[in-house]
N, CA and C atoms of all chains as a GROMACS GRO file, in nm:
protein
  594
    1UNK      N    1  -5.422 -10.922   6.940
    1UNK     CA    2  -5.286 -10.885   6.957
    1UNK      C    3  -5.200 -10.986   6.985
    2UNK      N    4  -5.245 -11.122   7.010
    2UNK     CA    5  -5.140 -11.216   7.044
    2UNK      C    6  -5.110 -11.277   6.908
    3UNK      N    7  -5.196 -11.237   6.808
    3UNK     CA    8  -5.138 -11.288   6.627
    3UNK      C    9  -5.010 -11.195   6.630
    4UNK      N   10  -5.079 -11.066   6.678
    4UNK     CA   11  -4.962 -10.953   6.566
    4UNK      C   12  -4.801 -10.973   6.624
    5UNK      N   13  -4.805 -11.003   6.774
    5UNK     CA   14  -4.731 -11.044   6.894
    5UNK      C   15  -4.634 -11.176   6.814
    6UNK      N   16  -4.724 -11.282   6.762
    6UNK     CA   17  -4.688 -11.383   6.656
    6UNK      C   18  -4.614 -11.378   6.543
    7UNK      N   19  -4.638 -11.270   6.514
    7UNK     CA   20  -4.637 -11.212   6.356
    7UNK      C   21  -4.479 -11.143   6.413
    8UNK      N   22  -4.499 -11.063   6.456
    8UNK     CA   23  -4.333 -11.008   6.512
    8UNK      C   24  -4.236 -11.084   6.531
    9UNK      N   25  -4.305 -11.254   6.597
    9UNK     CA   26  -4.148 -11.302   6.639
    9UNK      C   27  -4.162 -11.371   6.530
   10UNK      N   28  -4.189 -11.403   6.462
   10UNK     CA   29  -4.145 -11.447   6.335
   10UNK      C   30  -4.077 -11.377   6.223
   11UNK      N   31  -4.138 -11.262   6.241
   11UNK     CA   32  -4.050 -11.178   6.185
   11UNK      C   33  -3.947 -11.140   6.219
   12UNK      N   34  -3.899 -11.150   6.342
   12UNK     CA   35  -3.763 -11.169   6.407
   12UNK      C   36  -3.656 -11.299   6.357
   13UNK      N   37  -3.723 -11.413   6.374
   13UNK     CA   38  -3.691 -11.532   6.366
   13UNK      C   39  -3.598 -11.528   6.194
   14UNK      N   40  -3.702 -11.474   6.123
   14UNK     CA   41  -3.667 -11.460   5.977
   14UNK      C   42  -3.540 -11.365   5.984
   15UNK      N   43  -3.567 -11.280   6.022
   15UNK     CA   44  -3.442 -11.169   5.992
   15UNK      C   45  -3.332 -11.241   6.087
   16UNK      N   46  -3.320 -11.310   6.169
   16UNK     CA   47  -3.191 -11.361   6.220
   16UNK      C   48  -3.127 -11.488   6.121
   17UNK      N   49  -3.246 -11.519   6.087
   17UNK     CA   50  -3.177 -11.644   6.046
   17UNK      C   51  -3.193 -11.703   5.855
   18UNK      N   52  -3.217 -11.606   5.819
   18UNK     CA   53  -3.224 -11.613   5.641
   18UNK      C   54  -3.085 -11.550   5.575
   19UNK      N   55  -3.046 -11.610   5.482
   19UNK     CA   56  -2.921 -11.586   5.423
   19UNK      C   57  -2.855 -11.481   5.358
   20UNK      N   58  -2.990 -11.376   5.302
   20UNK     CA   59  -2.941 -11.290   5.235
   20UNK      C   60  -2.995 -11.166   5.286
   21UNK      N   61  -2.984 -11.047   5.226
   21UNK     CA   62  -3.028 -10.957   5.238
   21UNK      C   63  -3.196 -10.920   5.152
   22UNK      N   64  -3.232 -11.010   5.081
   22UNK     CA   65  -3.336 -11.005   5.033
   22UNK      C   66  -3.460 -11.062   5.064
   23UNK      N   67  -3.404 -11.168   5.110
   23UNK     CA   68  -3.464 -11.264   5.199
   23UNK      C   69  -3.527 -11.234   5.361
   24UNK      N   70  -3.387 -11.181   5.354
   24UNK     CA   71  -3.444 -11.105   5.513
   24UNK      C   72  -3.573 -11.004   5.503
   25UNK      N   73  -3.504 -10.899   5.393
   25UNK     CA   74  -3.638 -10.803   5.349
   25UNK      C   75  -3.735 -10.860   5.390
   26UNK      N   76  -3.762 -10.958   5.272
   26UNK     CA   77  -3.875 -11.051   5.211
   26UNK      C   78  -3.963 -11.021   5.375
   27UNK      N   79  -3.877 -11.118   5.507
   27UNK     CA   80  -3.959 -11.173   5.628
   27UNK      C   81  -3.974 -11.038   5.700
   28UNK      N   82  -3.904 -10.982   5.710
   28UNK     CA   83  -3.956 -10.800   5.826
   28UNK      C   84  -4.035 -10.711   5.769
   29UNK      N   85  -4.071 -10.730   5.593
   29UNK     CA   86  -4.145 -10.674   5.560
   29UNK      C   87  -4.298 -10.689   5.594
   30UNK      N   88  -4.317 -10.800   5.573
   30UNK     CA   89  -4.428 -10.887   5.595
   30UNK      C   90  -4.453 -10.912   5.759
   31UNK      N   91  -4.382 -10.977   5.771
   31UNK     CA   92  -4.406 -10.967   5.930
   31UNK      C   93  -4.409 -10.816   6.019
   32UNK      N   94  -4.365 -10.724   5.986
   32UNK     CA   95  -4.365 -10.632   6.039
   32UNK      C   96  -4.529 -10.547   6.012
   33UNK      N   97  -4.565 -10.564   5.898
   33UNK     CA   98  -4.664 -10.482   5.823
   33UNK      C   99  -4.760 -10.558   5.884
   34UNK      N  100  -4.823 -10.671   5.898
   34UNK     CA  101  -4.903 -10.755   5.946
   34UNK      C  102  -4.926 -10.780   6.109
   35UNK      N  103  -4.788 -10.779   6.123
   35UNK     CA  104  -4.795 -10.766   6.316
   35UNK      C  105  -4.829 -10.574   6.356
   36UNK      N  106  -4.794 -10.523   6.285
   36UNK     CA  107  -4.853 -10.361   6.346
   36UNK      C  108  -5.031 -10.339   6.305
   37UNK      N  109  -5.042 -10.388   6.198
   37UNK     CA  110  -5.183 -10.380   6.176
   37UNK      C  111  -5.280 -10.452   6.260
   38UNK      N  112  -5.248 -10.568   6.300
   38UNK     CA  113  -5.312 -10.654   6.374
   38UNK      C  114  -5.304 -10.604   6.531
   39UNK      N  115  -5.222 -10.572   6.588
   39UNK     CA  116  -5.196 -10.533   6.712
   39UNK      C  117  -5.241 -10.384   6.724
   40UNK      N  118  -5.272 -10.294   6.650
   40UNK     CA  119  -5.281 -10.183   6.652
   40UNK      C  120  -5.435 -10.182   6.669
   41UNK      N  121  -5.487 -10.217   6.569
   41UNK     CA  122  -5.657 -10.261   6.541
   41UNK      C  123  -5.733 -10.338   6.674
   42UNK      N  124  -5.608 -10.413   6.735
   42UNK     CA  125  -5.659 -10.494   6.852
   42UNK      C  126  -5.717 -10.388   6.970
   43UNK      N  127  -5.571 -10.301   6.976
   43UNK     CA  128  -5.576 -10.181   7.080
   43UNK      C  129  -5.671 -10.085   7.074
   44UNK      N  130  -5.737 -10.069   6.932
   44UNK     CA  131  -5.842  -9.971   6.902
   44UNK      C  132  -5.931 -10.040   6.942
   45UNK      N  133  -5.969 -10.165   6.941
   45UNK     CA  134  -6.085 -10.210   7.017
   45UNK      C  135  -6.070 -10.199   7.171
   46UNK      N  136  -5.957 -10.231   7.201
   46UNK     CA  137  -5.947 -10.224   7.350
   46UNK      C  138  -5.960 -10.088   7.427
   47UNK      N  139  -5.941  -9.993   7.352
   47UNK     CA  140  -5.988  -9.846   7.441
   47UNK      C  141  -6.142  -9.819   7.372
   48UNK      N  142  -6.230  -9.925   7.349
   48UNK     CA  143  -6.352  -9.876   7.344
   48UNK      C  144  -6.419  -9.952   7.496
   49UNK      N  145  -6.361 -10.018   7.553
   49UNK     CA  146  -6.389 -10.113   7.674
   49UNK      C  147  -6.480 -10.037   7.794
   50UNK      N  148  -6.458  -9.896   7.756
   50UNK     CA  149  -6.549  -9.881   7.880
   50UNK      C  150  -6.669  -9.809   7.856
   51UNK      N  151  -6.704  -9.875   7.720
   51UNK     CA  152  -6.809  -9.797   7.613
   51UNK      C  153  -6.803  -9.716   7.552
   52UNK      N  154  -6.919  -9.696   7.490
   52UNK     CA  155  -6.878  -9.577   7.380
   52UNK      C  156  -6.865  -9.450   7.375
   53UNK      N  157  -6.793  -9.396   7.495
   53UNK     CA  158  -6.750  -9.237   7.556
   53UNK      C  159  -6.701  -9.191   7.422
   54UNK      N  160  -6.696  -9.026   7.454
   54UNK     CA  161  -6.624  -8.992   7.285
   54UNK      C  162  -6.474  -8.995   7.294
   55UNK      N  163  -6.408  -9.000   7.447
   55UNK     CA  164  -6.294  -9.022   7.469
   55UNK      C  165  -6.206  -9.167   7.390
   56UNK      N  166  -6.253  -9.244   7.436
   56UNK     CA  167  -6.259  -9.379   7.344
   56UNK      C  168  -6.238  -9.381   7.220
   57UNK      N  169  -6.368  -9.325   7.150
   57UNK     CA  170  -6.376  -9.302   7.035
   57UNK      C  171  -6.266  -9.219   6.904
   58UNK      N  172  -6.221  -9.103   7.010
   58UNK     CA  173  -6.121  -8.995   6.937
   58UNK      C  174  -6.027  -9.124   6.922
   59UNK      N  175  -5.972  -9.188   7.076
   59UNK     CA  176  -5.829  -9.236   7.046
   59UNK      C  177  -5.876  -9.387   6.959
   60UNK      N  178  -5.972  -9.456   6.972
   60UNK     CA  179  -5.970  -9.516   6.817
   60UNK      C  180  -5.980  -9.500   6.709
   61UNK      N  181  -6.009  -9.390   6.643
   61UNK     CA  182  -5.949  -9.331   6.546
   61UNK      C  183  -5.839  -9.268   6.515
   62UNK      N  184  -5.766  -9.215   6.620
   62UNK     CA  185  -5.632  -9.192   6.587
   62UNK      C  186  -5.541  -9.340   6.589
   63UNK      N  187  -5.617  -9.430   6.657
   63UNK     CA  188  -5.484  -9.550   6.638
   63UNK      C  189  -5.539  -9.598   6.504
   64UNK      N  190  -5.672  -9.635   6.457
   64UNK     CA  191  -5.634  -9.645   6.306
   64UNK      C  192  -5.600  -9.571   6.223
   65UNK      N  193  -5.578  -9.429   6.248
   65UNK     CA  194  -5.516  -9.370   6.131
   65UNK      C  195  -5.373  -9.409   6.140
   66UNK      N  196  -5.334  -9.464   6.311
   66UNK     CA  197  -5.187  -9.496   6.295
   66UNK      C  198  -5.155  -9.626   6.176
   67UNK      N  199  -5.298  -9.706   6.200
   67UNK     CA  200  -5.246  -9.825   6.126
   67UNK      C  201  -5.248  -9.840   5.985
   68UNK      N  202  -5.355  -9.747   5.930
   68UNK     CA  203  -5.370  -9.692   5.819
   68UNK      C  204  -5.226  -9.619   5.754
   69UNK      N  205  -5.157  -9.581   5.773
   69UNK     CA  206  -5.055  -9.489   5.768
   69UNK      C  207  -4.948  -9.608   5.762
   70UNK      N  208  -4.942  -9.675   5.884
   70UNK     CA  209  -4.806  -9.735   5.852
   70UNK      C  210  -4.828  -9.880   5.777
   71UNK      N  211  -4.972  -9.917   5.722
   71UNK     CA  212  -4.987 -10.003   5.623
   71UNK      C  213  -4.927  -9.944   5.461
   72UNK      N  214  -4.970  -9.820   5.495
   72UNK     CA  215  -4.940  -9.764   5.309
   72UNK      C  216  -4.774  -9.758   5.327
   73UNK      N  217  -4.732  -9.712   5.461
   73UNK     CA  218  -4.580  -9.635   5.451
   73UNK      C  219  -4.476  -9.739   5.475
   74UNK      N  220  -4.527  -9.893   5.519
   74UNK     CA  221  -4.427 -10.004   5.519
   74UNK      C  222  -4.378 -10.018   5.392
   75UNK      N  223  -4.476 -10.097   5.285
   75UNK     CA  224  -4.444 -10.116   5.191
   75UNK      C  225  -4.354 -10.036   5.079
   76UNK      N  226  -4.385  -9.902   5.103
   76UNK     CA  227  -4.301  -9.817   5.058
   76UNK      C  228  -4.183  -9.817   5.070
   77UNK      N  229  -4.158  -9.777   5.236
   77UNK     CA  230  -3.975  -9.787   5.251
   77UNK      C  231  -3.926  -9.927   5.191
   78UNK      N  232  -4.027 -10.018   5.204
   78UNK     CA  233  -3.905 -10.129   5.148
   78UNK      C  234  -3.890 -10.143   4.993
   79UNK      N  235  -3.997 -10.107   4.918
   79UNK     CA  236  -3.965 -10.083   4.816
   79UNK      C  237  -3.850  -9.982   4.761
   80UNK      N  238  -3.869  -9.881   4.826
   80UNK     CA  239  -3.747  -9.788   4.789
   80UNK      C  240  -3.618  -9.857   4.812
   81UNK      N  241  -3.590  -9.912   4.955
   81UNK     CA  242  -3.474  -9.965   4.990
   81UNK      C  243  -3.447 -10.078   4.894
   82UNK      N  244  -3.519 -10.153   4.841
   82UNK     CA  245  -3.500 -10.301   4.728
   82UNK      C  246  -3.452 -10.239   4.619
   83UNK      N  247  -3.481 -10.115   4.612
   83UNK     CA  248  -3.454 -10.045   4.481
   83UNK      C  249  -3.314  -9.976   4.479
   84UNK      N  250  -3.285  -9.938   4.573
   84UNK     CA  251  -3.144  -9.889   4.619
   84UNK      C  252  -3.023 -10.000   4.606
   85UNK      N  253  -3.103 -10.075   4.690
   85UNK     CA  254  -3.008 -10.227   4.670
   85UNK      C  255  -2.980 -10.272   4.552
   86UNK      N  256  -3.087 -10.270   4.469
   86UNK     CA  257  -3.038 -10.364   4.326
   86UNK      C  258  -2.972 -10.261   4.266
   87UNK      N  259  -2.978 -10.158   4.286
   87UNK     CA  260  -2.896 -10.023   4.197
   87UNK      C  261  -2.750 -10.025   4.240
   88UNK      N  262  -2.702 -10.058   4.390
   88UNK     CA  263  -2.594 -10.086   4.376
   88UNK      C  264  -2.567 -10.191   4.410
   89UNK      N  265  -2.599 -10.281   4.266
   89UNK     CA  266  -2.530 -10.398   4.268
   89UNK      C  267  -2.495 -10.504   4.397
   90UNK      N  268  -2.637 -10.534   4.445
   90UNK     CA  269  -2.592 -10.637   4.559
   90UNK      C  270  -2.680 -10.786   4.504
   91UNK      N  271  -2.591 -10.819   4.484
   91UNK     CA  272  -2.621 -10.955   4.409
   91UNK      C  273  -2.750 -11.036   4.520
   92UNK      N  274  -2.836 -11.074   4.432
   92UNK     CA  275  -2.935 -11.159   4.531
   92UNK      C  276  -2.882 -11.326   4.547
   93UNK      N  277  -2.876 -11.412   4.667
   93UNK     CA  278  -2.893 -11.525   4.685
   93UNK      C  279  -2.949 -11.627   4.624
   94UNK      N  280  -2.863 -11.738   4.551
   94UNK     CA  281  -2.898 -11.824   4.503
   94UNK      C  282  -2.824 -11.937   4.548
   95UNK      N  283  -2.901 -12.070   4.557
   95UNK     CA  284  -2.858 -12.187   4.635
   95UNK      C  285  -2.712 -12.246   4.543
   96UNK      N  286  -2.684 -12.226   4.420
   96UNK     CA  287  -2.552 -12.250   4.353
   96UNK      C  288  -2.496 -12.132   4.304
   97UNK      N  289  -2.511 -12.031   4.372
   97UNK     CA  290  -2.409 -11.936   4.366
   97UNK      C  291  -2.442 -11.883   4.246
   98UNK      N  292  -2.501 -11.914   4.140
   98UNK     CA  293  -2.526 -11.846   4.012
   98UNK      C  294  -2.620 -11.706   4.016
   99UNK      N  295  -2.553 -11.621   3.976
   99UNK     CA  296  -2.646 -11.480   3.924
   99UNK      C  297  -2.763 -11.499   3.871
  100UNK      N  298  -2.850 -11.479   3.948
  100UNK     CA  299  -3.000 -11.535   3.850
  100UNK      C  300  -3.044 -11.367   3.788
  101UNK      N  301  -2.991 -11.279   3.871
  101UNK     CA  302  -3.081 -11.091   3.816
  101UNK      C  303  -2.987 -11.029   3.809
  102UNK      N  304  -2.983 -10.926   3.669
  102UNK     CA  305  -2.874 -10.826   3.718
  102UNK      C  306  -2.970 -10.709   3.686
  103UNK      N  307  -2.886 -10.592   3.722
  103UNK     CA  308  -2.948 -10.442   3.748
  103UNK      C  309  -2.818 -10.349   3.668
  104UNK      N  310  -2.927 -10.297   3.561
  104UNK     CA  311  -2.990 -10.268   3.502
  104UNK      C  312  -3.047 -10.432   3.418
  105UNK      N  313  -3.176 -10.450   3.365
  105UNK     CA  314  -3.209 -10.513   3.348
  105UNK      C  315  -3.153 -10.538   3.167
  106UNK      N  316  -3.122 -10.633   3.133
  106UNK     CA  317  -3.045 -10.616   2.976
  106UNK      C  318  -3.160 -10.636   2.862
  107UNK      N  319  -3.154 -10.571   2.756
  107UNK     CA  320  -3.198 -10.534   2.658
  107UNK      C  321  -3.217 -10.643   2.586
  108UNK      N  322  -3.317 -10.735   2.564
  108UNK     CA  323  -3.276 -10.830   2.442
  108UNK      C  324  -3.253 -10.773   2.271
  109UNK      N  325  -3.133 -10.806   2.264
  109UNK     CA  326  -3.078 -10.712   2.082
  109UNK      C  327  -3.113 -10.789   2.033
  110UNK      N  328  -3.141 -10.757   1.887
  110UNK     CA  329  -3.147 -10.857   1.777
  110UNK      C  330  -3.066 -10.924   1.700
  111UNK      N  331  -5.535 -10.670   8.314
  111UNK     CA  332  -5.512 -10.696   8.184
  111UNK      C  333  -5.361 -10.594   8.161
  112UNK      N  334  -5.321 -10.537   8.269
  112UNK     CA  335  -5.196 -10.458   8.272
  112UNK      C  336  -5.088 -10.580   8.291
  113UNK      N  337  -5.105 -10.614   8.335
  113UNK     CA  338  -4.950 -10.758   8.343
  113UNK      C  339  -4.967 -10.820   8.160
  114UNK      N  340  -5.089 -10.815   8.120
  114UNK     CA  341  -5.097 -10.918   7.943
  114UNK      C  342  -4.978 -10.766   7.886
  115UNK      N  343  -5.006 -10.645   7.947
  115UNK     CA  344  -4.929 -10.525   7.839
  115UNK      C  345  -4.819 -10.541   7.871
  116UNK      N  346  -4.754 -10.566   8.008
  116UNK     CA  347  -4.601 -10.562   8.037
  116UNK      C  348  -4.561 -10.692   7.980
  117UNK      N  349  -4.611 -10.807   7.978
  117UNK     CA  350  -4.582 -10.931   7.896
  117UNK      C  351  -4.552 -10.891   7.752
  118UNK      N  352  -4.651 -10.833   7.662
  118UNK     CA  353  -4.616 -10.798   7.549
  118UNK      C  354  -4.508 -10.698   7.527
  119UNK      N  355  -4.522 -10.603   7.598
  119UNK     CA  356  -4.360 -10.511   7.601
  119UNK      C  357  -4.203 -10.574   7.651
  120UNK      N  358  -4.262 -10.691   7.769
  120UNK     CA  359  -4.133 -10.749   7.753
  120UNK      C  360  -4.072 -10.817   7.645
  121UNK      N  361  -4.181 -10.917   7.574
  121UNK     CA  362  -4.166 -10.962   7.466
  121UNK      C  363  -4.116 -10.897   7.360
  122UNK      N  364  -4.150 -10.759   7.309
  122UNK     CA  365  -4.119 -10.709   7.227
  122UNK      C  366  -3.951 -10.639   7.262
  123UNK      N  367  -3.938 -10.653   7.369
  123UNK     CA  368  -3.803 -10.593   7.375
  123UNK      C  369  -3.695 -10.701   7.370
  124UNK      N  370  -3.750 -10.844   7.412
  124UNK     CA  371  -3.673 -10.922   7.374
  124UNK      C  372  -3.615 -10.930   7.210
  125UNK      N  373  -3.730 -10.913   7.139
  125UNK     CA  374  -3.688 -10.940   6.968
  125UNK      C  375  -3.665 -10.820   6.946
  126UNK      N  376  -3.698 -10.726   6.994
  126UNK     CA  377  -3.562 -10.584   6.964
  126UNK      C  378  -3.411 -10.622   7.023
  127UNK      N  379  -3.379 -10.683   7.088
  127UNK     CA  380  -3.266 -10.683   7.096
  127UNK      C  381  -3.223 -10.792   7.017
  128UNK      N  382  -3.320 -10.904   6.985
  128UNK     CA  383  -3.299 -11.021   6.879
  128UNK      C  384  -3.213 -10.918   6.751
  129UNK      N  385  -3.285 -10.844   6.735
  129UNK     CA  386  -3.301 -10.771   6.554
  129UNK      C  387  -3.147 -10.627   6.579
  130UNK      N  388  -3.157 -10.592   6.725
  130UNK     CA  389  -3.024 -10.529   6.722
  130UNK      C  390  -2.851 -10.574   6.690
  131UNK      N  391  -2.932 -10.724   6.733
  131UNK     CA  392  -2.812 -10.800   6.661
  131UNK      C  393  -2.751 -10.792   6.546
  132UNK      N  394  -2.877 -10.796   6.448
  132UNK     CA  395  -2.844 -10.826   6.324
  132UNK      C  396  -2.830 -10.680   6.268
  133UNK      N  397  -2.812 -10.564   6.348
  133UNK     CA  398  -2.859 -10.424   6.305
  133UNK      C  399  -2.706 -10.381   6.306
  134UNK      N  400  -2.614 -10.443   6.412
  134UNK     CA  401  -2.464 -10.430   6.427
  134UNK      C  402  -2.408 -10.522   6.343
  135UNK      N  403  -2.420 -10.639   6.356
  135UNK     CA  404  -2.315 -10.726   6.284
  135UNK      C  405  -2.371 -10.742   6.149
  136UNK      N  406  -2.452 -10.676   6.098
  136UNK     CA  407  -2.520 -10.698   5.955
  136UNK      C  408  -2.415 -10.724   5.814
  137UNK      N  409  -2.402 -10.753   5.759
  137UNK     CA  410  -2.261 -10.776   5.652
  137UNK      C  411  -2.301 -10.645   5.530
  138UNK      N  412  -2.413 -10.629   5.531
  138UNK     CA  413  -2.421 -10.499   5.433
  138UNK      C  414  -2.469 -10.371   5.492
  139UNK      N  415  -2.474 -10.262   5.453
  139UNK     CA  416  -2.566 -10.149   5.484
  139UNK      C  417  -2.699 -10.139   5.495
  140UNK      N  418  -2.747 -10.266   5.420
  140UNK     CA  419  -2.899 -10.264   5.402
  140UNK      C  420  -2.939 -10.332   5.494
  141UNK      N  421  -2.891 -10.442   5.573
  141UNK     CA  422  -2.902 -10.476   5.657
  141UNK      C  423  -2.967 -10.408   5.768
  142UNK      N  424  -2.866 -10.321   5.818
  142UNK     CA  425  -2.866 -10.202   5.916
  142UNK      C  426  -2.967 -10.125   5.874
  143UNK      N  427  -3.002 -10.072   5.798
  143UNK     CA  428  -3.109  -9.989   5.780
  143UNK      C  429  -3.199 -10.074   5.817
  144UNK      N  430  -3.260 -10.183   5.719
  144UNK     CA  431  -3.385 -10.226   5.786
  144UNK      C  432  -3.362 -10.299   5.921
  145UNK      N  433  -3.289 -10.320   6.004
  145UNK     CA  434  -3.260 -10.319   6.117
  145UNK      C  435  -3.320 -10.241   6.211
  146UNK      N  436  -3.259 -10.100   6.177
  146UNK     CA  437  -3.300  -9.979   6.236
  146UNK      C  438  -3.478  -9.948   6.228
  147UNK      N  439  -3.523  -9.986   6.078
  147UNK     CA  440  -3.640  -9.953   6.073
  147UNK      C  441  -3.752 -10.067   6.157
  148UNK      N  442  -3.704 -10.185   6.156
  148UNK     CA  443  -3.769 -10.302   6.218
  148UNK      C  444  -3.797 -10.285   6.352
  149UNK      N  445  -3.700 -10.193   6.426
  149UNK     CA  446  -3.674 -10.158   6.595
  149UNK      C  447  -3.790 -10.037   6.580
  150UNK      N  448  -3.789  -9.933   6.468
  150UNK     CA  449  -3.848  -9.837   6.525
  150UNK      C  450  -3.955  -9.888   6.504
  151UNK      N  451  -4.063 -10.008   6.416
  151UNK     CA  452  -4.160 -10.043   6.424
  151UNK      C  453  -4.199 -10.114   6.566
  152UNK      N  454  -4.150 -10.173   6.641
  152UNK     CA  455  -4.159 -10.221   6.731
  152UNK      C  456  -4.157 -10.136   6.858
  153UNK      N  457  -4.090 -10.038   6.809
  153UNK     CA  458  -4.103  -9.912   6.909
  153UNK      C  459  -4.238  -9.861   6.928
  154UNK      N  460  -4.308  -9.854   6.814
  154UNK     CA  461  -4.435  -9.792   6.833
  154UNK      C  462  -4.531  -9.869   6.895
  155UNK      N  463  -4.517 -10.005   6.894
  155UNK     CA  464  -4.607 -10.090   6.952
  155UNK      C  465  -4.581 -10.076   7.092
  156UNK      N  466  -4.423 -10.045   7.172
  156UNK     CA  467  -4.397 -10.040   7.299
  156UNK      C  468  -4.415  -9.916   7.353
  157UNK      N  469  -4.453  -9.825   7.272
  157UNK     CA  470  -4.472  -9.673   7.323
  157UNK      C  471  -4.648  -9.692   7.314
  158UNK      N  472  -4.744  -9.739   7.256
  158UNK     CA  473  -4.883  -9.790   7.290
  158UNK      C  474  -4.901  -9.830   7.431
  159UNK      N  475  -4.838  -9.983   7.410
  159UNK     CA  476  -4.819 -10.047   7.552
  159UNK      C  477  -4.826  -9.967   7.662
  160UNK      N  478  -4.733  -9.897   7.651
  160UNK     CA  479  -4.666  -9.844   7.791
  160UNK      C  480  -4.772  -9.685   7.797
  161UNK      N  481  -4.860  -9.682   7.736
  161UNK     CA  482  -4.962  -9.550   7.734
  161UNK      C  483  -5.055  -9.641   7.788
  162UNK      N  484  -5.058  -9.741   7.747
  162UNK     CA  485  -5.201  -9.827   7.848
  162UNK      C  486  -5.158  -9.894   7.986
  163UNK      N  487  -5.024  -9.874   8.036
  163UNK     CA  488  -4.992  -9.935   8.108
  163UNK      C  489  -4.993  -9.836   8.223
  164UNK      N  490  -4.938  -9.687   8.196
  164UNK     CA  491  -4.908  -9.567   8.261
  164UNK      C  492  -5.101  -9.524   8.268
  165UNK      N  493  -5.215  -9.540   8.197
  165UNK     CA  494  -5.294  -9.485   8.178
  165UNK      C  495  -5.378  -9.367   8.096
  166UNK      N  496  -5.257  -9.294   8.026
  166UNK     CA  497  -5.211  -9.206   7.947
  166UNK      C  498  -5.232  -9.246   7.773
  167UNK      N  499  -5.318  -9.296   7.732
  167UNK     CA  500  -5.288  -9.365   7.629
  167UNK      C  501  -5.334  -9.199   7.513
  168UNK      N  502  -5.425  -9.101   7.569
  168UNK     CA  503  -5.406  -9.014   7.496
  168UNK      C  504  -5.265  -8.953   7.439
  169UNK      N  505  -5.182  -8.941   7.531
  169UNK     CA  506  -5.112  -8.895   7.491
  169UNK      C  507  -4.955  -8.970   7.430
  170UNK      N  508  -4.947  -9.101   7.444
  170UNK     CA  509  -4.857  -9.202   7.393
  170UNK      C  510  -4.907  -9.221   7.251
  171UNK      N  511  -5.059  -9.202   7.175
  171UNK     CA  512  -5.112  -9.222   7.057
  171UNK      C  513  -5.011  -9.117   6.944
  172UNK      N  514  -5.029  -8.996   7.029
  172UNK     CA  515  -4.969  -8.892   6.904
  172UNK      C  516  -4.804  -8.908   6.917
  173UNK      N  517  -4.769  -8.949   7.049
  173UNK     CA  518  -4.627  -8.971   7.014
  173UNK      C  519  -4.567  -9.146   6.946
  174UNK      N  520  -4.689  -9.177   6.928
  174UNK     CA  521  -4.646  -9.318   6.833
  174UNK      C  522  -4.687  -9.281   6.738
  175UNK      N  523  -4.792  -9.211   6.690
  175UNK     CA  524  -4.792  -9.132   6.534
  175UNK      C  525  -4.646  -9.052   6.506
  176UNK      N  526  -4.618  -8.967   6.590
  176UNK     CA  527  -4.489  -8.930   6.527
  176UNK      C  528  -4.371  -8.982   6.499
  177UNK      N  529  -4.365  -9.128   6.565
  177UNK     CA  530  -4.257  -9.188   6.519
  177UNK      C  531  -4.256  -9.255   6.435
  178UNK      N  532  -4.385  -9.302   6.421
  178UNK     CA  533  -4.421  -9.370   6.276
  178UNK      C  534  -4.376  -9.263   6.173
  179UNK      N  535  -4.420  -9.169   6.165
  179UNK     CA  536  -4.400  -9.080   6.015
  179UNK      C  537  -4.216  -9.062   6.031
  180UNK      N  538  -4.178  -9.023   6.113
  180UNK     CA  539  -4.038  -9.008   6.144
  180UNK      C  540  -3.977  -9.136   6.111
  181UNK      N  541  -4.024  -9.266   6.135
  181UNK     CA  542  -3.908  -9.373   6.068
  181UNK      C  543  -3.923  -9.424   5.934
  182UNK      N  544  -4.063  -9.351   5.891
  182UNK     CA  545  -4.076  -9.361   5.749
  182UNK      C  546  -4.004  -9.303   5.641
  183UNK      N  547  -4.002  -9.145   5.711
  183UNK     CA  548  -3.922  -9.067   5.668
  183UNK      C  549  -3.768  -9.116   5.649
  184UNK      N  550  -3.723  -9.153   5.765
  184UNK     CA  551  -3.615  -9.194   5.774
  184UNK      C  552  -3.517  -9.259   5.695
  185UNK      N  553  -3.611  -9.344   5.678
  185UNK     CA  554  -3.601  -9.491   5.599
  185UNK      C  555  -3.601  -9.454   5.458
  186UNK      N  556  -3.649  -9.400   5.407
  186UNK     CA  557  -3.681  -9.353   5.298
  186UNK      C  558  -3.546  -9.267   5.275
  187UNK      N  559  -3.516  -9.155   5.295
  187UNK     CA  560  -3.385  -9.085   5.298
  187UNK      C  561  -3.300  -9.180   5.274
  188UNK      N  562  -3.234  -9.205   5.399
  188UNK     CA  563  -3.145  -9.301   5.393
  188UNK      C  564  -3.125  -9.438   5.270
  189UNK      N  565  -3.215  -9.482   5.251
  189UNK     CA  566  -3.228  -9.592   5.138
  189UNK      C  567  -3.217  -9.478   4.998
  190UNK      N  568  -3.233  -9.325   4.976
  190UNK     CA  569  -3.185  -9.302   4.871
  190UNK      C  570  -3.070  -9.224   4.900
  191UNK      N  571  -3.004  -9.216   5.009
  191UNK     CA  572  -2.842  -9.142   4.995
  191UNK      C  573  -2.793  -9.253   4.981
  192UNK      N  574  -2.815  -9.383   4.989
  192UNK     CA  575  -2.696  -9.514   4.993
  192UNK      C  576  -2.677  -9.601   4.861
  193UNK      N  577  -2.794  -9.518   4.768
  193UNK     CA  578  -2.761  -9.574   4.630
  193UNK      C  579  -2.642  -9.658   4.571
  194UNK      N  580  -2.563  -9.521   4.536
  194UNK     CA  581  -2.397  -9.552   4.465
  194UNK      C  582  -2.286  -9.526   4.559
  195UNK      N  583  -2.367  -9.536   4.703
  195UNK     CA  584  -2.206  -9.547   4.785
  195UNK      C  585  -2.135  -9.670   4.790
  196UNK      N  586  -2.179  -9.794   4.743
  196UNK     CA  587  -2.166  -9.867   4.724
  196UNK      C  588  -2.198  -9.987   4.862
  197UNK      N  589  -2.193 -10.152   4.851
  197UNK     CA  590  -2.320 -10.176   4.915
  197UNK      C  591  -2.193 -10.290   5.041
  198UNK      N  592  -2.067 -10.279   4.990
  198UNK     CA  593  -2.000 -10.364   5.082
  198UNK      C  594  -1.900 -10.310   5.119
   0.00000   0.00000   0.00000
């Protein structure tokens, strides 16, 4: 749980400090997914602390389902957002200001 | 152990405020969308911690699951909507 909290903190710092939309999305997507996963699995272990009662087991299964769903959903949402940002001509940031990537990708013509 | 969950909730509230700054003053639309999704994710964790503090984890788990599904669908639909609306 503490590790999950640490990842949330680093994701927030990255979200505030990075220069561009794409780098910010990188920071938040990874920190978000890993932080949620660690925290929810830690809570699922903590709900079993009264011993193996059926109540704790059902709650643990629900928490694991949240973790699995979010582990699948968060990269999907990030990918869709990145695709729509590229299609609406948002240029990625580079250090010297050159454009390195264009959308749609140019076909090589002979 | 309740003190630990209270501390976690307070720390997450601080990070929610920090990312609300980027969500409000973000230069592009997509920054605001990421900010909304990020705040939603942290709200799930805050809901789970509140459930452990109030000792009603069975109810708050269902709330958190519904909230995560809603957050995912919302991010997908908004990102599809803003494709050709212009980024700046």
